[in-house]
TIPAVEX-511890 format. One line per 5 residues: their letters; for each residue x, y, z of N, C-alpha, C. Coordinates in Angstrom, 3 decimals, decimal comma, always signed. Example, Ala and Ser with C-alpha at 12.3 -4.5 7.8 and 13.67 -1.06 7.14 Angstrom:
! TIPAVEX-511890
AS> +13,190 -5,690 +7,800 +12,300 -4,500 +7,800 +13,200 -3,300 +7,800; +12,850 -2,250 +7,080 +13,670 -1,060 +7,140 +12,900 +0,030 +7,870
***
This chain:
! TIPAVEX-511890
GVPVR> +117,096 +131,008 +108,415 +115,795 +129,827 +109,024 +116,406 +128,741 +108,356; +117,590 +128,608 +107,695 +118,196 +127,666 +106,919 +118,944 +126,884 +108,095; +118,436 +125,067 +108,443 +119,502 +124,646 +109,303 +120,651 +124,449 +109,318; +121,639 +125,100 +110,398 +123,037 +124,940 +110,257 +123,115 +123,283 +110,883; +124,270 +123,134 +109,678 +124,875 +121,493 +109,939 +126,388 +121,742 +109,592
RADRA> +127,281 +121,274 +110,790 +128,713 +121,686 +109,943 +128,802 +120,980 +109,187; +128,543 +119,918 +108,792 +128,965 +118,806 +107,655 +128,509 +119,226 +106,466; +127,467 +120,124 +106,448 +126,781 +120,501 +105,068 +128,081 +121,004 +104,257; +127,821 +120,993 +102,678 +129,006 +121,504 +101,693 +129,237 +123,022 +101,831; +128,131 +123,816 +102,174 +128,830 +125,059 +102,481 +129,851 +125,513 +103,656
HHAIQ> +129,706 +124,433 +104,854 +130,931 +124,584 +105,529 +131,946 +123,981 +105,213; +132,030 +122,996 +104,320 +133,134 +122,258 +103,917 +133,745 +123,444 +102,854; +132,978 +123,891 +102,069 +133,550 +124,916 +101,196 +134,385 +126,058 +101,924; +133,841 +126,389 +102,970 +134,412 +127,463 +103,578 +135,705 +126,912 +104,457; +135,720 +125,676 +104,759 +136,791 +125,249 +105,597 +137,922 +124,875 +104,565
VLERA> +137,631 +124,496 +103,398 +138,675 +124,326 +102,269 +139,335 +125,405 +101,935; +138,601 +126,847 +101,621 +138,887 +128,085 +101,332 +139,872 +128,539 +102,549; +139,476 +128,225 +104,108 +140,150 +128,624 +104,772 +141,946 +128,155 +105,116; +141,524 +126,435 +104,742 +143,220 +125,891 +104,672 +144,035 +126,487 +103,491; +143,320 +126,594 +102,549 +144,254 +126,839 +101,280 +144,430 +128,557 +101,407
EQAFL> +143,922 +129,195 +102,139 +144,428 +130,688 +102,601 +145,620 +130,301 +103,512; +145,608 +129,584 +104,541 +146,605 +129,553 +105,509 +147,802 +128,960 +104,454; +147,579 +128,231 +103,342 +148,970 +127,579 +102,579 +149,426 +128,874 +101,918; +148,612 +129,572 +101,719 +149,059 +130,378 +100,231 +149,836 +131,691 +101,439; +149,460 +131,640 +102,405 +150,193 +133,337 +103,489 +151,177 +132,694 +104,185
SGTNR> +151,496 +130,920 +104,269 +152,626 +130,627 +104,732 +153,523 +130,077 +103,819; +153,085 +130,424 +102,216 +154,339 +130,342 +101,380 +154,375 +129,274 +100,697; +153,440 +127,951 +101,385 +153,616 +126,584 +100,649 +152,720 +126,385 +99,900; +152,653 +125,262 +98,928 +151,889 +125,283 +97,548 +150,501 +124,344 +98,112; +150,443 +123,980 +98,900 +149,526 +122,910 +99,372 +149,283 +123,007 +100,872
AADVS> +147,826 +123,399 +100,764 +147,188 +123,509 +102,089 +146,653 +121,889 +102,916; +147,337 +121,740 +103,907 +147,023 +120,770 +104,544 +145,886 +119,979 +104,244; +145,974 +118,467 +103,415 +144,832 +117,685 +102,930 +144,183 +118,453 +101,978; +144,355 +119,354 +101,360 +143,497 +120,452 +100,461 +144,065 +120,081 +98,842; +143,079 +119,068 +98,108 +143,981 +118,965 +96,496 +143,166 +119,988 +95,769
KSDYL> +144,194 +120,305 +94,381 +143,531 +121,557 +93,633 +141,748 +121,250 +93,230; +141,423 +119,810 +92,912 +139,885 +119,859 +92,976 +139,091 +120,387 +94,016; +139,706 +119,839 +95,288 +139,015 +120,214 +96,535 +138,638 +121,732 +96,659; +140,049 +122,444 +96,304 +140,175 +123,756 +96,026 +139,331 +124,424 +95,336; +138,969 +123,875 +94,019 +138,449 +124,372 +93,109 +136,907 +124,280 +92,924
FGLTE> +136,667 +123,122 +93,763 +135,278 +122,696 +94,041 +134,805 +123,633 +95,266; +135,425 +123,727 +96,050 +134,933 +124,989 +97,657 +134,841 +126,183 +96,684; +135,926 +126,718 +95,877 +135,381 +127,781 +95,551 +134,527 +128,590 +94,490; +134,231 +127,211 +93,830 +133,155 +127,158 +92,988 +131,904 +127,179 +93,907; +131,939 +126,605 +94,554 +130,729 +126,399 +95,683 +130,324 +127,523 +96,515
ALELH> +131,545 +127,941 +97,142 +131,477 +129,384 +97,769 +131,037 +130,686 +96,957; +131,521 +130,513 +95,653 +130,986 +131,426 +94,965 +129,681 +131,482 +94,331; +128,937 +130,337 +94,311 +127,492 +130,467 +93,730 +126,900 +130,645 +95,168; +127,534 +130,593 +96,492 +126,765 +130,349 +97,277 +126,582 +132,110 +97,936; +127,235 +132,658 +97,531 +127,657 +134,110 +97,908 +126,691 +134,899 +96,609
DVYLA> +126,783 +134,233 +95,435 +125,636 +134,978 +94,136 +124,066 +134,733 +94,755; +123,896 +133,664 +95,311 +122,557 +133,079 +95,418 +122,421 +133,844 +96,652; +122,880 +134,267 +97,539 +123,011 +134,901 +98,961 +122,500 +136,565 +98,397; +123,493 +137,087 +97,201 +122,909 +138,764 +97,301 +122,184 +138,662 +96,279; +121,615 +137,498 +95,328 +120,430 +137,671 +94,409 +119,091 +137,568 +95,186
FRDHE> +118,880 +136,513 +96,552 +117,993 +136,137 +96,884 +117,586 +136,738 +98,270; +118,536 +137,697 +98,856 +118,390 +137,621 +100,242 +117,034 +138,522 +100,617; +116,574 +138,808 +99,932 +115,028 +139,583 +100,145 +113,745 +138,771 +99,463; +113,855 +137,661 +98,982 +113,247 +136,875 +98,652 +112,285 +136,188 +99,753; +110,841 +135,564 +99,447 +110,116 +135,092 +100,260 +111,140 +133,926 +101,202
PRVLC> +111,167 +134,088 +102,378 +112,148 +133,466 +103,431 +111,623 +132,001 +103,432; +110,426 +131,620 +103,477 +110,022 +130,071 +103,279 +110,234 +129,571 +101,981; +110,526 +130,028 +101,023 +110,492 +129,278 +99,768 +112,219 +129,231 +99,588; +112,709 +130,208 +100,086 +114,544 +130,303 +99,963 +115,141 +129,390 +100,690; +114,263 +129,275 +101,926 +114,719 +128,431 +103,140 +114,755 +127,015 +102,250
ERLTR> +113,538 +126,520 +102,235 +113,195 +125,385 +101,624 +114,472 +124,914 +100,732; +114,310 +125,647 +99,507 +115,426 +125,367 +98,486 +116,847 +125,575 +99,081; +117,306 +126,413 +99,834 +118,608 +126,441 +100,463 +119,219 +125,096 +101,183; +117,915 +124,576 +102,018 +117,901 +123,443 +102,770 +118,540 +122,088 +101,743; +117,364 +122,274 +100,852 +117,954 +121,059 +99,912 +119,333 +121,399 +99,365
ALSGP> +119,570 +122,585 +98,752 +120,699 +122,750 +98,189 +122,092 +122,228 +98,790; +121,882 +122,700 +100,060 +123,160 +122,035 +100,871 +123,567 +120,732 +101,218; +122,369 +120,227 +100,752 +122,570 +118,367 +101,029 +123,533 +117,743 +99,964; +123,299 +116,787 +100,309 +124,220 +115,811 +99,467 +125,801 +115,682 +99,728; +126,285 +114,662 +98,959 +128,133 +114,963 +99,175 +129,056 +115,982 +99,093
RLPGA> +129,838 +116,190 +99,642 +130,657 +117,249 +99,812 +131,359 +117,566 +98,219; +131,546 +116,664 +97,486 +132,405 +116,365 +96,252 +131,331 +115,681 +95,140; +131,524 +116,516 +93,897 +130,737 +115,878 +93,178 +130,801 +114,341 +92,472; +131,784 +114,196 +92,811 +132,409 +112,682 +92,409 +131,563 +112,047 +92,930; +131,272 +112,161 +94,536 +130,870 +111,125 +95,350 +129,285 +111,187 +95,003
ETAKN> +128,744 +111,956 +94,258 +127,183 +111,809 +93,693 +126,704 +110,483 +93,077; +125,621 +110,022 +93,603 +124,770 +109,162 +93,092 +123,391 +109,381 +92,679; +122,543 +108,771 +92,060 +121,311 +108,887 +92,000 +120,615 +109,567 +93,025; +120,967 +108,678 +94,571 +120,243 +109,177 +95,534 +120,496 +110,513 +96,245; +121,757 +110,549 +95,862 +121,725 +112,200 +96,538 +122,369 +112,789 +96,024
RDGRN> +122,103 +113,293 +94,752 +122,417 +114,611 +94,365 +121,532 +115,729 +93,887; +120,123 +115,348 +94,766 +119,120 +116,232 +94,975 +119,926 +118,114 +95,017; +120,794 +117,963 +96,028 +121,420 +119,294 +96,744 +122,350 +119,818 +95,556; +122,768 +119,170 +94,653 +123,291 +119,967 +93,425 +122,789 +120,469 +92,456; +121,345 +119,643 +92,242 +120,342 +120,044 +91,022 +119,941 +120,960 +91,507
VMFEL> +119,424 +121,296 +93,020 +118,675 +122,501 +93,807 +119,834 +123,763 +93,333; +120,843 +123,538 +93,926 +122,064 +124,814 +93,485 +121,991 +125,009 +92,289; +121,948 +124,068 +91,262 +122,118 +124,713 +89,676 +120,670 +125,548 +89,753; +119,680 +125,203 +90,098 +118,547 +126,069 +89,741 +118,945 +127,436 +90,402; +119,382 +127,412 +91,818 +119,607 +128,791 +92,414 +120,733 +129,934 +92,212
ALGAE> +121,673 +129,205 +91,526 +122,593 +129,670 +90,785 +122,457 +129,942 +89,571; +121,934 +129,366 +88,749 +121,301 +130,281 +87,525 +120,476 +131,304 +87,673; +119,121 +131,112 +88,427 +118,503 +132,342 +88,741 +119,038 +133,250 +89,429; +120,165 +133,334 +90,165 +120,901 +134,261 +90,791 +121,890 +135,046 +89,835; +122,264 +134,345 +88,911 +122,873 +134,697 +87,947 +122,521 +135,968 +87,086
WALCG> +121,322 +135,328 +86,729 +120,219 +136,100 +86,054 +119,702 +137,674 +86,869; +119,368 +137,512 +87,833 +119,103 +138,429 +88,729 +119,946 +139,190 +88,947; +121,339 +139,163 +89,303 +122,337 +139,988 +89,224 +122,619 +140,855 +88,037; +122,305 +140,003 +87,148 +122,322 +140,779 +85,706 +120,943 +141,512 +85,555; +120,273 +141,647 +86,373 +119,166 +142,361 +86,242 +117,585 +142,048 +86,089
GHVEL> +117,878 +140,554 +86,003 +116,540 +139,824 +85,847 +115,522 +139,923 +87,121; +114,320 +139,778 +86,799 +113,667 +139,481 +87,962 +113,174 +138,385 +87,780; +113,473 +137,454 +88,648 +113,495 +135,871 +89,144 +112,533 +135,592 +89,995; +111,741 +134,464 +90,258 +111,396 +134,029 +91,066 +111,431 +132,612 +91,105; +111,249 +132,090 +92,191 +111,691 +130,721 +92,539 +109,990 +129,531 +92,551
LEPDL> +109,902 +129,595 +91,440 +108,560 +129,162 +91,282 +108,557 +127,727 +90,334; +107,481 +127,089 +90,586 +107,600 +126,165 +89,491 +107,439 +126,347 +87,740; +107,995 +125,797 +87,051 +108,944 +124,126 +87,502 +110,218 +124,035 +88,202; +110,775 +125,366 +87,919 +111,977 +125,626 +89,251 +112,247 +127,054 +89,220; +112,137 +128,039 +88,053 +112,125 +129,337 +87,915 +111,240 +129,828 +87,050
VLRTS> +111,016 +131,374 +87,280 +110,652 +132,303 +86,650 +111,315 +133,338 +86,452; +111,261 +133,636 +85,576 +112,278 +134,844 +84,291 +111,723 +136,049 +83,857; +111,283 +136,962 +84,538 +110,245 +138,142 +83,880 +111,361 +139,020 +83,530; +110,730 +139,470 +82,307 +111,452 +140,541 +81,653 +110,438 +141,753 +81,079; +110,688 +142,596 +80,547 +109,457 +144,062 +79,934 +108,652 +143,368 +79,172
ERNYL> +109,601 +142,545 +78,095 +108,778 +141,894 +77,080 +108,098 +140,494 +77,127; +108,368 +139,593 +77,886 +108,278 +138,163 +77,976 +108,306 +137,783 +79,391; +107,837 +136,667 +79,596 +108,055 +135,685 +80,873 +108,449 +134,495 +80,411; +109,341 +134,027 +81,308 +109,951 +132,433 +80,695 +109,731 +131,530 +82,211; +109,167 +130,214 +81,922 +109,235 +129,672 +83,117 +110,594 +128,747 +82,764
VACKR> +111,131 +128,287 +83,543 +112,339 +127,477 +83,273 +112,183 +126,474 +84,260; +112,357 +125,025 +83,379 +112,760 +123,822 +83,755 +114,492 +123,682 +84,247; +114,768 +123,338 +84,957 +116,319 +122,841 +84,901 +116,418 +121,686 +85,129; +117,678 +120,926 +84,453 +117,947 +119,909 +84,393 +119,331 +119,514 +84,801; +119,920 +118,333 +85,171 +121,569 +118,129 +85,459 +121,559 +116,657 +85,403
PENEH> +121,340 +116,299 +84,041 +121,385 +114,944 +83,748 +122,812 +114,071 +84,141; +122,708 +112,799 +84,606 +123,496 +112,155 +85,139 +124,882 +111,535 +84,419; +124,284 +111,588 +83,092 +125,120 +110,814 +82,567 +124,749 +111,324 +80,871; +125,794 +111,127 +79,785 +125,658 +111,341 +78,233 +124,196 +110,754 +78,451; +123,963 +109,444 +78,365 +122,507 +108,954 +78,202 +121,081 +109,387 +78,585
GIRAS> +121,473 +110,171 +79,319 +120,506 +111,173 +80,363 +120,016 +112,240 +80,060; +120,523 +112,453 +78,536 +120,626 +114,062 +78,079 +119,448 +113,989 +77,367; +118,973 +113,222 +76,657 +117,618 +113,345 +75,678 +116,373 +112,856 +76,755; +116,424 +112,217 +77,819 +115,358 +112,125 +78,750 +115,168 +113,164 +79,646; +116,455 +113,757 +80,043 +116,492 +115,204 +80,854 +115,183 +116,223 +80,007
VRSAA> +116,021 +116,470 +78,667 +115,303 +117,209 +77,707 +113,274 +117,098 +77,641; +113,405 +115,444 +77,559 +112,011 +115,108 +77,637 +111,256 +115,490 +78,430; +111,970 +115,265 +79,701 +111,384 +115,443 +81,155 +111,050 +117,045 +81,387; +111,796 +117,817 +80,803 +111,609 +119,275 +81,006 +110,826 +119,791 +80,131; +110,669 +119,455 +79,026 +109,886 +119,726 +77,978 +108,316 +119,467 +78,504
SQLRS> +107,938 +118,163 +78,942 +106,725 +117,674 +79,543 +106,426 +118,460 +80,832; +107,443 +118,745 +81,575 +107,024 +120,058 +83,033 +106,674 +121,325 +82,086; +107,306 +121,896 +81,295 +106,971 +122,995 +80,850 +105,378 +123,227 +79,959; +105,422 +122,052 +79,118 +103,998 +121,483 +78,680 +102,824 +122,087 +79,475; +102,884 +121,151 +80,441 +102,024 +121,254 +81,818 +101,798 +122,462 +82,430
ALSAA> +103,088 +123,242 +82,386 +103,073 +124,543 +83,378 +102,795 +125,931 +82,129; +102,891 +125,473 +81,255 +102,325 +126,560 +80,211 +100,739 +126,541 +79,752; +100,325 +125,514 +79,937 +99,155 +125,282 +79,778 +98,163 +125,984 +80,564; +99,051 +126,492 +81,703 +97,732 +126,739 +82,461 +98,826 +128,458 +82,943; +99,913 +129,021 +82,327 +99,777 +129,860 +82,247 +99,399 +131,258 +81,078
PQDYY> +99,654 +132,422 +81,570 +98,832 +133,612 +80,280 +99,491 +133,195 +78,903; +99,411 +133,858 +78,009 +99,963 +134,336 +76,791 +101,490 +134,303 +76,691; +101,874 +135,384 +77,417 +102,969 +135,762 +77,159 +104,157 +135,155 +78,126; +103,795 +133,941 +78,384 +104,831 +132,850 +78,770 +105,516 +132,403 +77,912; +106,598 +131,961 +78,072 +107,533 +131,087 +77,055 +108,197 +130,253 +77,969
GIIAA> +108,765 +129,003 +77,248 +109,396 +127,971 +78,282 +111,235 +127,837 +77,934; +111,943 +127,878 +78,737 +113,402 +127,768 +78,431 +113,837 +126,308 +79,231; +114,709 +125,426 +78,436 +115,119 +124,434 +79,276 +116,451 +124,988 +79,379; +117,086 +124,360 +80,529 +118,235 +124,984 +81,117 +118,954 +123,514 +81,612; +119,925 +123,119 +80,972 +120,605 +121,867 +81,524 +121,889 +122,329 +81,608
SLSQI> +122,362 +121,769 +82,724 +123,812 +121,591 +83,398 +124,613 +120,586 +82,785; +125,752 +120,389 +82,372 +126,347 +118,955 +82,034 +127,294 +118,934 +83,265; +127,331 +119,637 +84,153 +128,781 +119,493 +85,161 +128,546 +117,835 +85,592; +127,743 +117,253 +85,874 +127,896 +115,898 +86,403 +128,843 +115,121 +85,285; +128,389 +115,224 +84,043 +128,698 +114,535 +83,107 +130,117 +114,856 +82,566
VN> +130,660 +116,194 +82,873 +131,927 +116,524 +82,719 +132,926 +116,170 +83,539; +132,099 +116,149 +85,053 +133,052 +115,747 +86,145 +133,237 +114,378 +86,331
***
């Protein structure tokens, strides 16, 4: 149910990997117009999408479709992100983190604030943030804490909060 757009990040990642494979098979060190950073970002995004597929393929289709559609939006490379177009990678961070936990045996649901992780002992509401720069880390943590306070006030006693922060935008 995810709309197919030839220009989305998933297709771009696959095209980059196909060109790199051709270069490797032909014995050259460089694929046609594929830089090392393009290759690494393409590989990372393809692996994240693979994990998301494996982890959530049996998940509620409507919720997954909505999140995947958002996750595949935005610029092809992280360096081209702006405050207006970064939602795709923000949502992909949520999905990739949830997928990692699910593939390790956790029971993960795509519910607000961003994820719910259920274990035999406890349940966790997870607020995911991806600050744009160093100065945005504190604001992101405050925002996540506020989201969690609100969500936890309506949750049963055995729920706890987790703030998950990706510093990928800052490092890139």
